[in-house]
ZAMARGU-4260 file (C-alpha; in steps of 0.2 Angstrom, whole numbers, plus 5000, padded with zeros to 4 digits):
<rodrens>
0) 4650/5034/5584 | 4647/5015/5582 | 4638/5007/5568 | 4619/5008/5570 | 4617/4993/5582
5) 4613/4992/5601 | 4618/4976/5609 | 4616/4971/5627 | 4633/4963/5630 | 4651/4963/5624
10) 4651/4946/5617 | 4647/4928/5624 | 4628/4929/5622 | 4617/4925/5608 | 4605/4940/5608
15) 4596/4947/5593 | 4604/4963/5586 | 4592/4978/5588 | 4597/4990/5574 | 4594/5009/5576
20) 4584/5014/5561 | 4595/5018/5546 | 4585/5021/5530 | 4592/5010/5517 | 4576/5011/5505
25) 4587/5020/5492 | 4595/5003/5488 | 4586/4992/5476 | 4578/4977/5484 | 4590/4964/5477
30) 4605/4973/5485 | 4597/4979/5501 | 4600/4971/5518 | 4603/4976/5536 | 4621/4982/5538
35) 4626/4983/5557 | 4643/4974/5557 | 4658/4972/5568 | 4660/4971/5587 | 4642/4975/5592
40) 4645/4986/5607 | 4662/4993/5601 | 4679/4987/5604 | 4682/4986/5623 | 4695/4997/5631
45) 4704/4983/5641 | 4713/4993/5655 | 4719/4979/5666 | 4736/4972/5661 | 4739/4954/5667
50) 4757/4954/5661 | 4770/4965/5653 | 4784/4958/5642 | 4799/4968/5639 | 4808/4966/5622
55) 4825/4969/5630 | 4823/4952/5639 | 4824/4944/5622 | 4838/4955/5615 | 4826/4967/5606
60) 4823/4954/5592 | 4839/4943/5594 | 4831/4929/5604 | 4814/4920/5600 | 4800/4927/5610
65) 4785/4918/5604 | 4784/4905/5618 | 4785/4918/5631 | 4771/4928/5623 | 4761/4912/5621
70) 4763/4907/5639 | 4757/4925/5644 | 4742/4923/5634 | 4738/4906/5642 | 4740/4913/5659
75) 4730/4929/5656 | 4713/4930/5664 | 4698/4933/5651 | 4695/4952/5648 | 4713/4957/5652
80) 4728/4963/5642 | 4745/4956/5638 | 4756/4971/5635 | 4772/4971/5625 | 4784/4985/5628
85) 4792/4995/5614 | 4805/4986/5604 | 4807/4971/5592 | 4800/4954/5596 | 4806/4939/5585
90) 4792/4927/5583 | 4796/4913/5571 | 4783/4903/5578 | 4765/4910/5576 | 4756/4917/5591
95) 4739/4910/5595 | 4726/4922/5603 | 4713/4908/5608 | 4704/4917/5622 | 4695/4933/5625
100) 4711/4944/5629 | 4720/4958/5620 | 4738/4957/5614 | 4743/4975/5614 | 4760/4984/5610
105) 4766/5002/5614 | 4761/5008/5597 | 4764/5003/5579 | 4779/5013/5577 | 4786/5007/5593
110) 4782/4988/5595 | 4785/4976/5581 | 4782/4957/5579 | 4794/4951/5566 | 4795/4934/5557
115) 4812/4931/5549 | 4810/4914/5542 | 4795/4919/5532 | 4791/4932/5518 | 4806/4937/5507
120) 4806/4953/5496 | 4800/4949/5478 | 4798/4931/5481 | 4783/4919/5481 | 4793/4907/5491
125) 4797/4906/5510 | 4808/4895/5521 | 4792/4892/5531 | 4774/4895/5527 | 4766/4902/5543
130) 4756/4917/5550 | 4763/4929/5563 | 4747/4930/5573 | 4732/4919/5573 | 4716/4924/5582
135) 4704/4909/5584 | 4703/4892/5593 | 4717/4885/5583 | 4725/4887/5566 | 4713/4877/5555
140) 4695/4875/5562 | 4684/4864/5551 | 4665/4862/5548 | 4657/4847/5554 | 4649/4841/5538
145) 4640/4826/5547 | 4630/4839/5556 | 4622/4847/5540 | 4603/4847/5540 | 4592/4853/5526
150) 4580/4868/5527 | 4562/4862/5526 | 4556/4879/5519 | 4565/4892/5510 | 4576/4904/5521
155) 4569/4921/5516 | 4580/4936/5515 | 4577/4948/5530 | 4570/4934/5541 | 4578/4930/5558
160) 4575/4912/5557 | 4574/4896/5547 | 4565/4879/5549 | 4575/4863/5547 | 4571/4845/5545
165) 4580/4841/5561 | 4586/4853/5575 | 4595/4841/5586 | 4612/4846/5591 | 4609/4865/5587
170) 4609/4877/5602 | 4609/4895/5606 | 4626/4903/5605 | 4633/4892/5591 | 4639/4899/5575
175) 4633/4890/5560 | 4635/4890/5541 | 4620/4893/5530 | 4623/4889/5512 | 4615/4882/5496
180) 4621/4872/5481 | 4622/4883/5466 | 4634/4872/5456 | 4621/4858/5455 | 4607/4871/5451
185) 4617/4879/5437 | 4616/4876/5418 | 4625/4882/5402 | 4623/4901/5399 | 4626/4908/5382
190) 4640/4921/5382 | 4638/4938/5372 | 4644/4941/5355 | 4662/4942/5351 | 4669/4952/5337
195) 4652/4956/5331 | 4647/4938/5329 | 4637/4925/5338 | 4647/4916/5352 | 4647/4897/5353
200) 4655/4898/5370 | 4644/4895/5386 | 4648/4897/5405 | 4641/4887/5420 | 4629/4898/5430
205) 4614/4898/5441 | 4602/4913/5442 | 4614/4922/5454 | 4631/4913/5454 | 4643/4911/5439
210) 4657/4899/5440 | 4674/4901/5430 | 4669/4886/5419 | 4667/4887/5400 | 4660/4875/5387
215) 4671/4872/5377 | 4684/4874/5391 | 4695/4890/5391 | 4712/4894/5397 | 4705/4905/5411
220) 4694/4891/5418 | 4697/4886/5436 | 4701/4867/5439 | 4685/4858/5442 | 4680/4849/5453
225) 4694/4854/5465 | 4690/4873/5464 | 4672/4870/5470 | 4679/4868/5488 | 4693/4881/5488
230) 4684/4893/5499 | 4667/4885/5503 | 4659/4868/5504 | 4659/4860/5487 | 4648/4870/5475
235) 4641/4880/5489 | 4649/4898/5487 | 4633/4907/5491 | 4633/4907/5510 | 4634/4916/5526
240) 4638/4913/5545 | 4624/4915/5557 | 4624/4915/5577 | 4610/4905/5584 | 4599/4915/5597
245) 4586/4901/5600 | 4580/4884/5595 | 4562/4879/5597 | 4556/4863/5589 | 4562/4864/5571
250) 4564/4883/5571 | 4581/4890/5573 | 4582/4909/5576 | 4597/4920/5573 | 4604/4936/5581
255) 4604/4945/5564 | 4593/4943/5548 | 4597/4933/5533 | 4606/4943/5520 | 4600/4932/5505
260) 4587/4920/5501 | 4591/4901/5503 | 4579/4891/5494 | 4576/4872/5497 | 4576/4870/5478
265) 4595/4873/5479 | 4597/4861/5494 | 4600/4874/5507 | 4608/4868/5522 | 4613/4873/5540
270) 4630/4866/5546 | 4639/4867/5563 | 4657/4869/5566 | 4669/4856/5573 | 4676/4869/5586
275) 4669/4883/5596 | 4672/4900/5588 | 4683/4911/5598 | 4675/4927/5605 | 4683/4943/5610
280) 4701/4941/5605 | 4710/4957/5600 | 4727/4963/5593 | 4731/4982/5595 | 4745/4995/5594
285) 4759/4986/5585 | 4767/4981/5569 | 4767/4964/5561 | 4779/4959/5547 | 4786/4944/5538
290) 4771/4932/5538 | 4772/4919/5525 | 4755/4912/5527 | 4748/4930/5529 | 4753/4941/5543
295) 4737/4941/5554 | 4723/4927/5552 | 4706/4927/5560 | 4700/4909/5560 | 4683/4904/5567
300) 4683/4920/5577 | 4668/4931/5581 | 4667/4948/5589 | 4686/4950/5588 | 4697/4963/5581
305) 4713/4971/5575 | 4715/4990/5579 | 4729/5002/5576 | 4741/4990/5569 | 4753/4991/5554
310) 4754/4976/5543 | 4769/4976/5531 | 4780/4964/5521 | 4769/4948/5521 | 4766/4934/5508
315) 4748/4929/5506 | 4736/4942/5515 | 4740/4956/5527 | 4725/4952/5537 | 4714/4937/5533
320) 4697/4933/5540 | 4693/4914/5538 | 4675/4909/5544 | 4674/4925/5554 | 4658/4933/5561
325) 4657/4951/5566 | 4676/4953/5565 | 4682/4971/5565 | 4698/4978/5556 | 4700/4996/5560
330) 4712/5012/5561 | 4726/5002/5554 | 4740/5004/5540 | 4742/4990/5528 | 4755/4992/5515
335) 4769/4985/5505 | 4767/4966/5502 | 4783/4957/5496 | 4775/4950/5481 | 4765/4962/5471
340) 4759/4950/5458 | 4743/4941/5454 | 4741/4923/5461 | 4737/4925/5479 | 4753/4931/5487
345) 4750/4950/5487 | 4733/4954/5494 | 4729/4966/5508 | 4713/4961/5516 | 4704/4945/5513
350) 4687/4939/5518 | 4686/4920/5516 | 4676/4904/5520 | 4659/4913/5522 | 4665/4927/5533
355) 4650/4938/5537 | 4646/4955/5545 | 4664/4960/5545 | 4668/4979/5548 | 4683/4986/5539
360) 4684/5004/5544 | 4696/5019/5544 | 4711/5010/5537 | 4725/5014/5525 | 4728/5000/5513
365) 4741/5003/5499 | 4755/4997/5488 | 4751/4978/5484 | 4743/4968/5470 | 4725/4969/5477
370) 4720/4980/5492 | 4706/4967/5496 | 4698/4952/5490 | 4681/4943/5495 | 4681/4924/5493
375) 4664/4916/5494 | 4660/4928/5508 | 4655/4945/5513 | 4636/4944/5518 | 4631/4960/5528
380) 4649/4966/5529 | 4654/4985/5527 | 4670/4992/5520 | 4669/5010/5526 | 4679/5026/5526
385) 4696/5018/5520 | 4709/5024/5509 | 4714/5010/5497 | 4725/5014/5483 | 4741/5010/5473
390) 4737/4993/5467 | 4750/4986/5455 | 4757/4972/5446 | 4776/4972/5449 | 4781/4970/5431
395) 4767/4979/5423 | 4766/4995/5433 | 4755/5004/5419 | 4741/4992/5423 | 4727/4998/5434
400) 4722/4984/5445 | 4705/4982/5454 | 4703/4993/5469 | 4689/4991/5482 | 4679/4976/5478
405) 4668/4962/5484 | 4675/4949/5472 | 4689/4937/5467 | 4681/4921/5471 | 4663/4916/5466
410) 4649/4919/5478 | 4653/4936/5487 | 4637/4946/5490 | 4629/4960/5500 | 4644/4970/5505
415) 4642/4989/5507 | 4656/5000/5502 | 4653/5017/5509 | 4664/5033/5510 | 4680/5026/5504
420) 4693/5033/5492 | 4700/5021/5480 | 4707/5021/5462 | 4691/5012/5457 | 4678/5000/5462
425) 4677/4984/5451 | 4670/4967/5452 | 4681/4954/5444 | 4677/4938/5435 | 4693/4929/5438
430) 4686/4915/5448 | 4668/4918/5446 | 4656/4932/5450 | 4650/4943/5465 | 4633/4950/5466
435) 4621/4962/5475 | 4635/4975/5481 | 4631/4993/5486 | 4644/5006/5482 | 4638/5022/5491
440) 4646/5039/5493 | 4664/5034/5488 | 4677/5044/5478 | 4682/5033/5464 | 4697/5042/5457
445) 4700/5032/5441 | 4719/5031/5443 | 4732/5028/5457 | 4740/5041/5467 | 4758/5036/5464
450) 4758/5026/5448 | 4755/5036/5431 | 4750/5021/5420 | 4732/5021/5415 | 4730/5004/5406
455) 4713/4998/5409 | 4709/5014/5419 | 4691/5016/5425 | 4682/5024/5440 | 4669/5010/5441
460) 4670/4993/5432 | 4659/4978/5433 | 4666/4962/5424 | 4655/4948/5417 | 4643/4941/5430
465) 4643/4956/5442 | 4624/4957/5444 | 4613/4968/5454 | 4626/4981/5459 | 4620/4998/5465
470) 4631/5014/5463 | 4623/5028/5473 | 4630/5045/5477 | 4648/5043/5472 | 4660/5055/5464
475) 4670/5049/5450 | 4686/5055/5442 | 4697/5070/5446 | 4692/5089/5444 | 4702/5096/5429
480) 4712/5080/5426 | 4700/5070/5414 | 4708/5074/5397 | 4706/5059/5386 | 4693/5051/5397
485) 4675/5046/5391 | 4660/5044/5401 | 4656/5027/5394 | 4660/5016/5379 | 4653/4999/5378
490) 4663/4994/5362 | 4681/5001/5366 | 4685/4993/5382 | 4703/4999/5382 | 4697/5018/5383
495) 4700/5027/5399 | 4682/5029/5405 | 4671/5033/5420 | 4660/5017/5418 | 4666/5001/5411
500) 4652/4988/5413 | 4650/4970/5408 | 4667/4968/5401 | 4677/4952/5401 | 4696/4956/5402
505) 4701/4939/5395 | 4690/4943/5380 | 4690/4961/5376 | 4682/4956/5360 | 4666/4951/5369
510) 4652/4964/5371 | 4645/4969/5387 | 4635/4956/5398 | 4617/4961/5396 | 4612/4956/5413
515) 4626/4967/5421 | 4618/4982/5411 | 4600/4977/5415 | 4603/4974/5434 | 4615/4989/5438
520) 4608/5004/5446 | 4617/5021/5445 | 4609/5035/5455 | 4615/5052/5460 | 4633/5050/5454
525) 4643/5065/5449 | 4658/5063/5437 | 4671/5075/5431 | 4669/5071/5413 | 4652/5077/5410
530) 4652/5088/5426 | 4634/5082/5430 | 4624/5071/5442 | 4615/5057/5433 | 4600/5046/5439
535) 4593/5029/5432 | 4578/5032/5443 | 4568/5047/5449 | 4580/5059/5459 | 4578/5057/5478
540) 4586/5062/5494 | 4603/5053/5497 | 4604/5048/5515 | 4620/5052/5525 | 4624/5034/5528
545) 4618/5016/5525 | 4625/5009/5542 | 4629/5024/5553 | 4617/5034/5563 | 4628/5049/5566
550) 4645/5055/5561 | 4659/5043/5566 | 4671/5050/5580 | 4686/5048/5569 | 4680/5062/5558
555) 4682/5075/5572 | 4677/5092/5566 | 4678/5088/5547 | 4662/5088/5537 | 4653/5072/5536
560) 4647/5064/5524 | 4664/5069/5516 | 4657/5064/5498 | 4642/5074/5493 | 4638/5071/5474
565) 4623/5082/5474 | 4630/5096/5484 | 4639/5111/5479 | 4655/5105/5487 | 4658/5088/5481
570) 4672/5082/5491 | 4679/5085/5509 | 4693/5077/5518 | 4695/5058/5522 | 4704/5055/5538
575) 4713/5039/5531 | 4719/5049/5516 | 4726/5062/5527 | 4735/5049/5537 | 4743/5042/5522
580) 4749/5059/5515 | 4757/5063/5532 | 4765/5046/5532 | 4771/5046/5514 | 4779/5064/5517
585) 4788/5060/5533 | 4793/5041/5532 | 4793/5035/5515 | 4807/5027/5506 | 4795/5017/5495
590) 4799/4998/5492 | 4793/5002/5474 | 4800/5019/5469 | 4784/5028/5464 | 4782/5045/5457
595) 4767/5055/5462 | 4753/5055/5449 | 4740/5066/5458
</rodrens>
């Protein structure tokens, strides 16, 4: 069953999304939005094959094949498929899917695209820094800053339109960036006490956005001003991409509602892209390895996807979505990056550059530094029914890294995390804050499957600045395995605890962020330390889903929802976890030799 949305065409038209009613009223107002992400009518099953390329014609990986694959894509009619046979394809020049076609293999265990001059095991360096597959009009699309126009009235969350001072040049079908200047609107915010004493350190923050900038400067600060434009327009990390449905006078109407409010007091603007977003590009049924500027990159792509791929042995991101709208990453296995260390070289999934309404569903993401990051992005996206685990730092295997999350660069907002299993949910403060996230019906285990270390173990954590998070209907911890754990301790941050809220890992001597504590909602969550369900608000019925109208097809006959915090049976079976267990038992000689911890 597709996410709760009914659209009238595959892609290529700017028609408002009509969402089937899904009750989201249990989510507090600040975090609530409409979640109906991904390819709106579902990924098309393209049965017409325009070309079949045989691996044997290129020596099964002996000879370079990227130019032949690229030529086949160029010649393939829209809506058809370039088919790759079983075998190994050497692709030391990246493949660009720049039109509405599908590049499909014979299956991820049979067809492999391999780059041999890229990622190297346990190295942050590569002979050449390039992706394996790029899905988009070209590798580095840019915004047209000269096209930016100011909103003439506040853009209100939930509305389908904005008014602008000048609408010339905007047209139905365009993809545009909506953002605001939080850096200019910020001021110095006092930090909480450290070591029981008043703290003279301040941080640069607006009402919703916190930058990694301290007064006096701190070693953990980002470099300013250059960091202001790392993944957004300068100082404008609170943003989202919209598709224009219509333009009438000074009113621009979108296909989906605004996920946040963009006030004129923060110089909210609308900006066009210099290139036209690709729509309808797909990558399916193969393995990608060796990328040294990520394995697969969506760049200025909309209604595009990866499905049933394996992404392995990369440097950067296994799959990166840069400036994407309604991209879908599903049914895939992403594992074993070559550089499992902090610093940007060992991430699984990354949403960047305002990517919005992305669907990440039914994937296995395991054994890398961070299973996912969200960088100044995320609006209206859903991370649903994934198994994400075994995060690590290569030389500190005892340290429990962040699991599922909507953070790691300032400005992420309004992502729904539903039905996942992960070692934890946490929202980090490394490069600023993320806010207004919803964590719904997940199993947050607290530790990793294959790593016994429990340093900084927690089931749910929120670092400083992680405001307006909602945890609803989750199951936390492991039955019968919580010896030494506590429910919550706001003074002993190093304890193994279910909830760890408001902490600053650069300053464990700092007390909890009071705004994290006052804006977080915890309702209907069950934990295996107290063996009870706790509510911040009046107990109420927990809906089955916040984005699906019925059980998704990949659950088959399994019970759904599989996480039922208020029921007698708390946990069922997650299909993605089952796939990982089968793969681990049958195929695994781990890159990092990891004993089973659960």
